[in-house]
Every structure is written in structure tokens, then in C-alpha cells.
C-alpha positions in Angstrom: -27.2 -4.2 24.0 -27.8 -7.6 22.7 -30.5 -9.9 24.1 -28.1 -12.5 25.6 -26.7 -10.5 28.6 -27.9 -13.1 31.1 -26.2 -15.9 29.2 -23.0 -13.8 29.0 -23.0 -13.4 32.8 -23.6 -17.1 33.3 -20.8 -17.9 30.8 -18.4 -15.8 32.9 -19.6 -17.4 36.1 -18.9 -20.8 34.6 -15.4 -19.6 33.7 -14.9 -18.4 37.3 -16.1 -21.8 38.5 -13.4 -23.4 36.4 -10.9 -20.9 37.8 -12.0 -21.8 41.3 -11.3 -25.5 40.6 -7.9 -24.5 39.3 -7.2 -22.7 42.6 -8.3 -25.8 44.5 -5.7 -27.9 42.6 -3.0 -25.4 43.3 -3.9 -25.4 47.0 -4.0 -29.2 47.1 -0.6 -29.4 45.4 0.8 -27.3 48.2 -1.0 -29.2 50.9 0.0 -32.7 49.7 3.4 -31.8 48.3 2.6 -32.7 44.7 5.0 -30.9 42.4 4.2 -29.9 38.9 3.8 -31.7 36.5 2.8 -34.7 38.6 -1.0 -35.5 38.7 -0.8 -38.4 41.1 0.7 -39.1 44.5 -2.1 -38.6 47.1 -5.7 -39.7 46.8 -7.1 -36.5 48.1 -5.0 -34.5 45.6 -6.1 -36.8 42.8 -9.8 -36.2 43.5 -9.3 -32.5 43.4 -7.3 -32.7 40.2 -10.1 -34.8 38.6 -12.7 -32.2 39.6 -10.8 -29.6 37.6 -10.2 -31.9 34.7 -13.8 -33.1 34.6 -15.0 -29.5 34.7 -12.8 -28.7 31.8 -14.1 -31.8 29.9 -17.7 -30.6 30.4 -17.1 -27.0 29.3 -17.2 -27.7 25.5 -20.5 -29.6 26.0 -22.0 -27.0 28.3 -21.0 -23.7 26.6 -22.3 -24.3 23.1 -25.5 -25.8 24.5 -26.0 -22.7 26.7 -25.5 -20.2 23.9 -27.4 -22.2 21.2 -30.3 -22.8 23.6 -30.4 -19.0 24.3 -30.3 -18.3 20.6 -33.0 -20.8 19.6 -35.2 -20.7 22.7 -34.8 -18.1 25.5 -32.0 -16.2 27.2 -33.6 -16.4 30.7 -34.3 -20.1 30.5 -30.8 -20.8 29.2 -29.3 -18.7 31.9 -31.3 -20.4 34.6 -30.2 -23.8 33.3 -26.7 -22.5 33.2 -26.9 -21.6 36.9 -28.2 -25.1 37.6 -25.1 -26.5 35.7 -22.8 -24.3 37.8 -24.5 -25.4 41.1 -24.1 -29.0 39.9 -20.4 -28.4 39.3 -20.0 -26.9 42.8 -21.9 -29.9 44.3 -19.7 -32.2 42.3 -16.5 -30.5 43.4 -17.4 -30.3 47.1 -18.6 -33.9 47.1 -15.8 -35.5 45.1 -13.2 -33.6 47.1 -14.4 -35.4 50.2 -14.9 -38.9 48.8 -15.3 -40.3 45.3 -18.7 -41.8 46.1 -20.0 -38.3 47.0 -19.8 -36.9 43.5 -23.0 -38.5 42.1 -25.6 -35.9 42.9 -23.6 -33.0 41.5 -22.7 -35.0 38.4 -26.4 -35.8 37.9 -27.5 -32.2 38.3 -24.9 -30.7 35.9 -25.3 -33.5 33.3 -29.1 -33.1 33.2 -28.8 -29.3 32.8 -26.3 -29.8 30.0 -28.4 -32.4 28.3 -31.5 -30.1 28.4 -29.4 -27.3 26.9 -27.8 -29.4 24.2 -30.8 -31.5 23.2 -33.1 -28.5 23.5 -30.9 -26.4 21.2 -30.5 -29.3 18.7 -34.3 -30.0 18.6 -35.1 -26.4 18.0 -32.4 -26.0 15.4 -33.7 -29.0 13.5 -37.3 -27.6 13.8 -36.2 -24.3 12.4 -34.3 -25.9 9.6 -37.3 -27.9 8.6 -39.6 -24.9 8.8 -37.4 -22.8 6.7 -36.5 -25.5 4.2 -32.9 -25.7 5.3 -33.1 -29.5 5.6 
């Protein structure tokens, strides 16, 4: 097997986290009577909908950072940071679903984890390019 099994597991857990947010939207639609394709109509529904949308918006930032960090640095560290990102998304979802003001801690946790992954991968990629004459 390849050396990125942990990151593969975390990737699938992140996808399941997104699936969970989709389930929350479907449940909120039923609870508040918001028919598809509407995305507004009740503040509690709108917050749950934003959780799902925001999670989707972060996936293209998080996933390449996760994999490139694993490639350039370390699979275990990348996977650990990926778990932190997922926990941040869960904190964000549970907080934001209750009140918009309660989303900040989860957002901070997941955004810092994503920033470390992306900037760490970028820094190492630049370093490797310089060392190998690729720049």
C-alpha cells in the first residue's frame, strides 16, 4: 500500500462530514417546510443551509492542502491536522445551527488547520523547487 493511508481515511471522513451537513439540510427543510429549490424562508433553516454551503466552499481549500502537505511533509501530521479541520467543521456546524454568533470558534479552528496545511505545503513545495533547481 501507499504511504498516505491515513490521509485517505481523513479525506473520506471529511466527505462524510459534508454528507452529514447535507443530511442536516434535508432534515431542516422538512422541519421548517422549505421546499426545494428554496434556500430561504426560516432563519434556523438558513443557518443550517449556510453550514453545508460553507463546508463545500472550504473543501477545495482543505483537500489539496491536506494531500500536498502529506506529500511534501508527513502523512501522520497531515492526517492529524485534517482531523482538527473536521472537528472545527463540526464545532462550526453545531454552533452556527444554534446561533450565528456561535460559529466563530469552529471557524477559527478549521481555518487555522487549513492554513497550516496549505501554507505548509506551499512553503515546502517552494523549498523543494529551489533545492532541485525547479525555480
